[in-house]
C-alpha positions as CSV (number, residue, x, y, z in Angstrom):
1,M,-26.4,-33.4,22.7
2,E,-23.0,-33.0,24.1
3,M,-21.1,-33.1,20.8
4,E,-23.4,-30.5,19.8
5,L,-22.5,-28.3,22.6
6,N,-18.8,-29.4,22.0
7,K,-18.8,-28.2,18.3
8,A,-20.6,-25.0,19.2
9,W,-17.9,-24.2,22.0
10,E,-15.5,-24.6,19.4
11,K,-16.8,-22.5,16.9
12,G,-17.1,-19.6,20.1
13,A,-13.8,-20.2,21.0
14,E,-12.4,-19.7,17.3
15,A,-14.3,-16.6,16.6
16,R,-12.8,-15.3,19.9
17,E,-9.4,-16.3,19.1
18,A,-9.8,-14.7,15.4
19,T,-11.0,-11.5,16.9
20,I,-8.0,-10.8,19.6
21,E,-5.6,-11.5,16.6
22,L,-7.4,-9.2,14.3
23,L,-7.7,-6.3,16.8
24,R,-3.9,-7.0,17.5
25,L,-3.0,-6.8,13.8
26,C,-5.1,-3.8,13.5
27,N,-3.5,-2.0,16.4
28,K,0.1,-2.7,15.7
29,A,0.1,-1.8,12.2
30,G,1.9,1.2,11.1
31,S,0.7,1.7,7.7
32,L,-2.0,0.7,5.5
33,T,0.6,-1.7,3.4
34,E,1.4,-3.2,6.5
35,L,-2.0,-3.8,7.7
36,M,-2.8,-5.2,4.7
37,R,-0.3,-7.6,4.3
38,D,-0.9,-9.0,7.6
39,L,-4.3,-9.5,7.5
40,V,-4.1,-11.5,4.1
41,L,-1.8,-13.7,5.9
42,F,-4.4,-14.0,8.7
43,F,-7.1,-14.8,6.6
44,R,-5.0,-17.1,4.6
45,H,-4.0,-19.1,8.0
46,L,-8.0,-18.7,9.3
47,T,-9.5,-20.3,6.5
48,G,-6.5,-22.3,4.9
49,C,-7.5,-21.0,1.4
50,E,-4.4,-21.6,-1.0
51,A,-5.0,-17.6,-1.9
52,V,-6.3,-14.4,-0.1
53,G,-6.1,-10.8,-1.8
54,V,-7.5,-7.6,-1.0
55,R,-9.0,-5.1,-3.4
56,L,-9.0,-1.4,-2.3
57,Q,-10.3,1.3,-4.1
58,R,-7.9,3.7,-6.3
59,G,-9.6,6.1,-8.1
60,D,-12.5,4.5,-10.4
61,D,-11.1,0.9,-10.1
62,F,-10.7,-1.6,-7.2
63,P,-7.1,-3.0,-8.4
64,Y,-5.6,-5.8,-6.0
65,Y,-3.7,-4.0,-2.8
66,E,-2.3,-7.5,-1.6
67,T,-2.4,-10.9,-2.7
68,R,-0.8,-14.3,-1.5
69,G,-1.1,-17.4,-3.6
70,F,-2.5,-16.4,-7.0
71,P,-0.1,-17.0,-9.7
72,E,1.4,-13.8,-10.9
73,E,-0.7,-14.1,-14.7
74,F,-4.0,-14.6,-12.4
75,V,-3.5,-11.1,-10.6
76,L,-2.2,-9.4,-13.3
77,A,-5.2,-10.2,-15.9
78,E,-8.1,-9.8,-12.5
79,N,-6.1,-6.8,-11.6
80,H,-8.6,-4.5,-12.9
81,L,-11.9,-4.3,-12.9
82,C,-13.4,-1.5,-14.9
83,A,-15.2,-2.6,-18.3
84,I,-14.0,-0.7,-21.2
85,D,-15.5,0.1,-24.2
86,P,-14.3,-0.5,-27.8
87,S,-12.8,3.2,-28.1
88,G,-11.0,2.6,-24.8
89,D,-13.3,4.7,-22.5
90,T,-14.6,3.8,-19.3
91,V,-18.2,2.2,-19.1
92,R,-20.6,3.9,-17.2
93,D,-23.7,3.3,-15.7
94,D,-26.9,5.4,-15.7
95,A,-25.9,7.1,-12.6
96,G,-22.1,7.6,-14.0
97,H,-20.4,5.2,-11.9
98,P,-17.7,3.4,-13.9
99,A,-19.1,-0.4,-14.5
100,L,-17.4,-2.8,-12.7
101,D,-17.2,-6.7,-14.6
102,C,-17.2,-9.8,-13.3
103,M,-18.5,-10.9,-9.7
104,C,-16.0,-8.7,-7.5
105,G,-17.5,-5.7,-9.7
106,N,-21.1,-7.2,-8.2
107,I,-19.9,-7.0,-4.6
108,L,-18.1,-3.8,-4.8
109,R,-21.3,-2.5,-6.7
110,G,-23.7,-3.7,-4.1
111,R,-25.6,-5.7,-7.1
112,F,-27.1,-9.3,-5.0
113,D,-29.7,-11.3,-4.6
114,P,-29.9,-12.7,-0.7
115,S,-32.6,-14.8,-1.8
116,K,-29.9,-16.7,-3.7
117,P,-27.7,-19.4,-1.6
118,F,-24.3,-17.8,-2.9
119,F,-25.3,-14.6,-2.0
120,T,-25.9,-13.1,1.7
121,A,-28.0,-10.7,3.6
122,R,-24.5,-8.3,4.3
123,G,-23.4,-8.6,0.5
124,S,-21.3,-11.3,0.5
125,F,-20.3,-14.2,-2.8
126,W,-19.5,-17.7,-1.7
127,S,-19.3,-21.0,-3.5
128,S,-18.2,-24.2,-2.8
129,C,-18.0,-25.3,-5.8
130,T,-17.9,-23.1,-9.1
131,T,-18.3,-25.6,-11.4
132,E,-21.5,-26.8,-10.3
133,L,-22.6,-22.9,-9.8
134,L,-22.2,-21.8,-13.6
135,A,-23.5,-24.9,-14.3
136,S,-26.9,-24.5,-12.4
137,T,-27.4,-20.7,-12.6
138,T,-27.7,-18.1,-15.3
139,E,-26.1,-14.7,-15.5
140,A,-29.2,-12.9,-14.5
141,D,-29.0,-15.2,-11.3
142,R,-25.4,-14.2,-10.7
143,Q,-26.7,-10.4,-11.4
144,A,-24.0,-10.1,-14.4
145,K,-22.3,-11.1,-17.0
146,T,-18.9,-12.9,-15.2
147,R,-15.6,-13.5,-16.8
148,N,-15.4,-17.0,-14.5
149,R,-11.7,-17.1,-14.9
150,C,-11.4,-18.2,-11.5
151,N,-13.1,-21.0,-12.1
152,G,-11.1,-21.5,-15.5
153,E,-8.0,-21.6,-13.2
154,G,-9.8,-24.4,-11.2
155,Y,-10.7,-22.7,-8.2
156,E,-13.5,-24.3,-6.8
157,S,-14.7,-22.6,-3.4
158,V,-14.3,-18.8,-3.8
159,A,-15.7,-16.4,-1.5
160,L,-16.2,-12.6,-2.0
161,V,-16.6,-10.1,1.2
162,P,-16.9,-6.6,0.9
163,L,-15.2,-3.9,3.4
164,R,-17.8,-1.1,3.8
165,S,-18.0,2.2,6.0
166,Q,-21.7,2.8,6.3
167,R,-23.5,2.7,2.6
168,E,-19.8,2.7,0.8
169,T,-18.2,-0.3,-0.3
170,F,-14.3,0.6,-0.3
171,G,-12.9,-3.1,-0.6
172,L,-13.5,-6.4,-0.6
173,F,-11.4,-9.8,0.6
174,Q,-11.4,-12.6,-2.1
175,F,-10.8,-16.4,-0.9
176,N,-10.2,-18.8,-3.4
177,D,-9.4,-22.6,-3.4
178,K,-9.1,-25.4,-5.5
179,R,-10.5,-27.9,-3.4
180,R,-14.3,-28.3,-2.8
181,G,-16.2,-27.6,0.0
182,R,-14.3,-25.0,1.6
183,F,-16.9,-22.7,2.9
184,T,-20.0,-22.9,5.1
185,A,-22.5,-20.6,5.6
186,E,-21.3,-20.4,9.4
187,R,-17.9,-19.6,8.0
188,I,-18.8,-16.8,5.8
189,A,-20.7,-15.2,8.9
190,L,-17.5,-15.2,10.6
191,L,-15.4,-13.8,7.8
192,E,-18.6,-11.0,7.6
193,E,-17.8,-10.2,11.1
194,L,-14.2,-9.6,11.2
195,A,-14.5,-7.7,8.0
196,G,-16.9,-5.8,10.1
197,L,-14.1,-5.3,12.5
198,I,-11.6,-4.2,10.1
199,T,-13.6,-1.3,9.1
200,T,-14.8,0.0,12.9
201,E,-11.2,-0.1,13.6
202,L,-9.5,2.0,11.0
203,N,-10.0,5.7,12.1
204,L,-8.5,9.1,11.1
205,D,-6.2,12.2,13.2
206,V,-4.3,14.6,11.5
207,Q,-2.0,17.6,12.6
208,P,-4.1,20.7,12.9
209,A,-1.2,23.3,12.8
210,D,0.1,21.4,9.3
211,I,-3.3,22.2,7.4
212,A,-5.2,24.8,5.2
213,P,-7.8,26.0,7.0
214,E,-10.4,25.5,4.4
215,A,-8.8,23.0,2.1
216,P,-11.2,20.2,1.2
217,L,-10.3,16.6,1.7
218,Y,-11.4,15.2,-0.9
219,G,-10.9,16.4,-5.0
220,E,-9.3,20.0,-5.2
221,G,-7.1,20.8,-2.0
222,L,-5.5,17.8,-0.5
223,G,-6.8,15.7,-3.8
224,L,-7.3,12.3,-1.4
225,D,-9.5,9.5,-2.4
226,S,-10.7,6.8,0.5
227,I,-7.1,4.9,0.6
228,D,-5.3,8.0,1.0
229,I,-8.0,8.5,4.1
230,L,-7.2,5.1,5.3
231,E,-3.3,5.3,5.1
232,L,-2.9,8.9,6.9
233,A,-5.3,7.2,9.7
234,L,-3.3,4.4,10.4
235,V,-0.1,6.5,10.4
236,V,-1.2,8.9,12.6
237,S,-3.8,7.5,14.8
238,R,-2.1,7.0,17.7
239,R,-0.4,10.0,18.0
240,Y,-3.0,12.2,19.2
241,G,-5.3,9.7,20.8
242,V,-8.4,10.8,18.4
243,R,-10.1,7.7,17.0
244,L,-12.9,8.8,14.3
245,R,-14.7,5.8,13.5
246,S,-16.2,5.0,9.8
247,D,-19.5,4.8,11.3
248,H,-19.3,8.0,13.4
249,E,-22.9,9.7,13.0
250,D,-20.8,13.3,12.2
251,N,-18.4,12.0,10.0
252,A,-20.0,14.4,6.8
253,V,-19.5,17.2,8.9
254,I,-16.3,16.4,10.1
255,F,-14.7,15.7,6.8
256,A,-16.7,18.4,5.2
257,S,-13.0,20.5,4.9
258,L,-9.3,20.0,6.6
259,S,-11.0,22.7,9.1
260,H,-13.6,21.1,10.0
261,L,-11.5,18.1,11.0
262,A,-8.9,20.2,12.5
263,R,-11.0,21.7,14.9
264,F,-12.7,18.6,15.9
265,I,-9.3,16.9,16.4
266,A,-8.2,19.8,18.6
267,Q,-11.4,19.9,21.2
268,N,-11.0,15.8,21.6
269,R,-7.5,14.9,20.9
270,T,-6.3,13.5,24.5
271,K,-2.5,13.1,23.8
């Protein structure tokens, strides 16, 4: 009993220390590039994995934004997830969304079955032996046809943890190691908690005087995508003391146009 309590305390202490360090990194980052670089290094140290990367949405695709430990050839080969048809066009599903390949595509599109031991209820994937996984499951079990390059490159332990804001998944963290047995359910749960903190800490603030009153944030107008918004948030988040959380209940109204956003900031700024 005492040994079990000590182990539980050690796990709790590790989680607390990891949370504090992650929040420190989010708070000090001056740009999205700096934040993702620091987070990849942080997660590599925390997990002890040989390779860690983060994918972030850019247009229709989710290329790698930052990696550490992956061979350059692997990153180049796996950088793009969009499925391409023989004519060179992007394949789209019935809803018009770009079809994303492999297990990364599953996680980014929310294709997972939590009844399977390699998926979690929060939409992550993990395996501590990809060779056994591929030998004991079907493509239907895995929710899609997978490229299996991770296994082909010798990575036995693989985990994919989504970055999700409300119902939108805008990226994921990938953890690869050629050793077996690198992950447990408890470790994946911790990574999911930390990923949730990242999305919570990202916030948005802009200077009202510098924007066109009715210009929309997305598409026409400024033409920003989700990554542009995150980058802008990290650059100016601390300037005016306004913090807009990714789970704010009024986000649909606040982000409807630049005038809505400017009005909210003007009313809530503390600096």
